[in-house]
N, C-alpha and C positions, 0 to 999 in steps of 0.2 A: 708439392711446394708451389708450383706454378698455378695450380687450381686455387690454392689458398690465396695467392697474391691477387688473382683475378677477382676472387670473391670479395676481398678487402676493397679493391678498387671500385667494384660495382656498388658496394655499400656506401663508400665515400661519395661517389657521384650521386647516389640517391639522396643522401643527406644534403649534399650541396644544392641539388635541384629543389628540395623542399625548402631550404633556407632562402634561396633566391626567390622562389615563388612566394614565400611568406613576406619577404621584404617588399616585393613588387606589390602584393596585395595591401600591405600596410601603407604604402605610399599613395594608394588611391584615395581620393576624397569621396567619402560617402555622401550622396545627395538624394534625400527623400523627395519624391515628386508625386503629384496628384493628377489623376486623369479620369475621364468618363469613358463609356463604352462607345467610342466614336472613332471616326477616320483618323484624326490627328494622333490618337493614341497608338494606332498601328505603326505610324512612322517611327516613334520612339521605341516601341516594342521590337520592331524589325532591326533598328540600329543597335539596340542592346543585344539582340540575338546574334548579331554579327561581331559583337565585341568592340564596337566603335566607341562606346563610352570609356572602356578601359584604355583604348589607344589614346584617348584624350586626357587620361589621368583621373578619370572619375569612376565611381561605382554607383550608377544611377539605380535607385530603388523606385519601382513603380507601384503606386497604390491606386486601387479602383474605388470610385465614389459614384453615387447615384445622380448627383446634380451639382451645378455650380455653387449654390448656397451651402450644400453639404461640404464641399471643398473649402469654402471660406470659413465655415464654422470650425474646421479642423486646424486652422492656422495658429490660433492662440496656444494650442497644445504642442506646437512645433512639429506637426506631422508631415509638413512639406516645406521645401524652399522654393520650388518652382512648380507651376501647374498650368493646365490648359482649361480655359472656361470661355463662355460666350462674352460678348461685349457688355451686356447688362450686368452679369455678376462681376465682371472686371471693374465696372464703375462702382458697384456696391462695395467691392473689396477695398477700393481706395478710400471710400467714405468711412468704412468701419475700421480698417486696419492699415491704411496707408500703403497698400500694395501698388506695384507698378506694372504697366504693360511693357514688355521688352521685345515683342515680335508678334507677327501674325502666324498662327499655326496653319490655317487654311481659310478659304472662304466657301460659302455654301451657295450652290446654284439652285435653280428652280426645283421645287418639290422637296428640298432637304428639310426646311423648317416651315411648317404650314399648319393652317387650320383645316381640319378634315370633317366632313359631314357625311351622313349616309346618303346613298344615291336617291332614295325616295323622300328625302327631307324637302320641305318647302323652300329651304335656303338654296338647295341645288337647282331649283326651277327658275331662279332669277340670275341672269348673268349680265354684267356690264351696267348695273344700275348707276354707278358713277362712270360717266362717259370717259373720264380720264384714266380709268382702270378697266379696260374692256375684258380682261381675263379673270376678274374677281367676281365671285358669286355672292348672292345675298342682297338684302335690302333692309332698311330700318324696320319695316313691318314684319319681315320674316325672321329677323334676328333678335329684336328687342325682347327681353324677358326670358330668353332661352338659357339653358344651362350648359356650360362648357367646362371640360376637364383639362387641366393643364398643370405643369410644374411651375408654380408662380416664381416670379423674379428670376426667370431664366430666359434663354433665347425663344423658347416656345411661347412664353408669356409676351415677349416682344412681338412675335408674329401675331398673336391674338389681338393685342392692343392696337397694332398697326392696321390690321384688317378692320377692326371696329371703327377706327378713325376714318378709314376710306369710306365707310358706310355712314359717316356722320354720327357715330355713337362713341360712348366711353365705356370703360370697364364697369362703371356703376349701372349701365343700362342692361347688363346681363348678370347671370349668376356664375361665378368662377369658383370651381372646387379644386383645391390643391391636392395633387397626388404625384408620386414619382412616375416616370415615363412608362414603366412596365405596368403599373396599376392603371394608368390612363388607358392604355390599349386594352387591357383585360376588361375593365369596366365597360368600355365602349362596345366591345364584342358581346357583352352581356346586356346590351340595350340600355345602359345607363348613360344619361346625358344626351344632349342634342348635337354636340360636336366636341372635338378635341383639338388641342394644339400640341403638336409633337415634332421631334427632330429626328434626323437620320441616326441610326438605321431603322427606327420604328416606322418612319414614313414609307420606306420601301417594303417592309414586311406587311403592313396593312394594305398597301396598294396592290400587292400580289394576291392577297386574299379576295380582293374585288368588292363590289357593292358600295364603294365610297366615291366621293368627289372632293378634290382638293379645292376648297372654297377660296382660299387666299393664302398663298405663300409669300414670304418676305420679298422675293424678287418681283413677283407680279404686282406687289404693293409698292414697288419702286424704292425699296430699301435694300441694304446689303447686310450680311450677317457674318462678319469675320469671327472666327474662333481665334482667341489670342493666347499667347504664352505670357503668364504673369509671374512676378517674383515677390518674395518676401523682401521688401525694399531694404530693410536694415541689413539683412544677410547679403544681398547683392551688392550693396554699397561697401560693405566690409570685405567682400570677396569678389571683386569685379572680374578677376581672372576665371573664377569658377563659373560665373554667369556667362562669360564669353565661350568657355569650353562647353557648357550645356547647350548653348545655341549652335556651336559647331557640330555637335552630334546630330541635332535635329536637322540642320541645314544639309548635312551629308545625305540624309535620307531624302530630303526634298530634291536635291540634285538628281538623285537616282530616279525618283518618281517622275520628274519632269522629262527625263530622257529615256523612259522605258514604257512601252505600251501597257496600259492597265491590266490587260488579260494576263500578263506574266506574273502579276502579284495575287491573282485570285486565290490560288491554293494556300498561299501564305496568309492571306487575309482571313480565310476560313479557319485556318489553324489558330491564328491570333484570337479570333472571336470565341473559339471553343476553349482554348487554354486560358486566356486572360479573363474573358467575360463569363465563360461557363455556359455558353449557349451555342446552338448550331445556327449556321447562316448559309443559305444555299448559294449556288454558283451565281445565278442571275442577280440576286440581291447584293452579293459582295461586289460584283462587277459594276453595278449601277452606283454603288457607294463610292467606289474608286473613281469612276468617271465624273461624278458630280461634285468633287471637292478639289477645285484648283488650288495649287500651292505656289508660293513665290520664293524665288531663290534670294541669295544674299543681296545682290545688287538691286533687285526689285524691292526687297524689304527696306533697303536704305532709302530708296525713293519714297516709299510709303511713309517713312518716319522722318523725312527731311523737313526740319523746321527752320532752316537757315534764312528763308525769305517770308516767314510768317508761319501760322499754325500748319502742322503737317496733316496729311490725309488721315492718319491714325488719330490725331488730336481732334480734328474736325468731326470725325465719326463719333468719338466719345462725347463731344459737345452736343451733338445731335441727340444722342441717347439720353443725356441728362435733361435737355430741354423737353424731349418727348415725354419722359416719365414724370417730369414736373407738371406738364400740361394735363396729364391724365390723373394726376393726384397720387402717384405712387411714391414720390419723394417730395419733401417740402421745398419751398423756394430757397430757404437757407441752405439746404443740402445741395440743391442744384447749383447754387452759386459757388460752392466749394469745389465742384468738379467741372464747372462750365467751360474752363479753358482746355480741358483734356490733357494738361501737361504731364499727367502721370503716365502718359504714353511716351516713352523715351527711346531714342535710337542709339543711346550711348554705348550699349553693350554690343549692338550690331557693328558700330563703328570700331569698337575695340577688336572684335573678331576680324574685321576687314584689315585692320592694321597688322594683326598677328599673321594673317595669311600673306600679306605683302612682304613681311619680313622673311 
């Protein structure tokens, strides 16, 4: 009799646990998100692995894409609500679909996003042609007419156009072939093209193989390259609490990263790259990737997006992107005018998160 009673109680508790678990799961807001095979994606992957999204009341679904334009093209089908892209795709996203920038995911240090040429290239034999950019390789004579492989309308394209501008050239002065990043690296290794424009982690992979020179990265060309978190504006405005919760999950990972030596994340980073991206990433490459992507906590982000006394830093950067790509003929003057104030970069969801934390 006693054994039968215990059996009934155990069965009841089991059913109760399943019911509570189902109810908890049903209460979670499902949030599809879009990412690239990059550093910022690791932060959300790590946070989700820790269950921090569920603690915030969300069920964040992570989808992998090859480039920022690919992410943008998936928005009309409703494949994502929040995503991480470069500053250039973020501008194009606002032009095409009215997307908003709601935070910075990270920033890229030297060598992260760069133009790379072979060590025996004539381009690599000239350094400091423009005296204002002493670390930049190449000259108009060695670059004009050459073929470069890049993923167009992305951060790598921004690096290429910026480098050309330093040398007094435009996109039209060279041949640019559009490929995704893996194809760019593969083609270059098979002696196709005179140079390539790539972003991390591909920069670290090709650097380790040797025989190349970083002709001009964004930092040495005196530009910055923040990777930004963007939102489907209609969704975020209809669900500001979800947008703030999404940011809270990411910022929790940021806080941990800022207060922990990068070496402690290397094994997890390698695991992320293998499981989420489907490729192997060795220890040195993973460590370099972690070390060269500074992140900003909530208070730092609020300062970046503060527009109380004029355009914010984030808005000014997007204005610069619009002006630059208008000057090189990649967007029209009318398109540039639509995004020239950069006001689609908004700090209102960061402010909402801060308010929730203070409560």
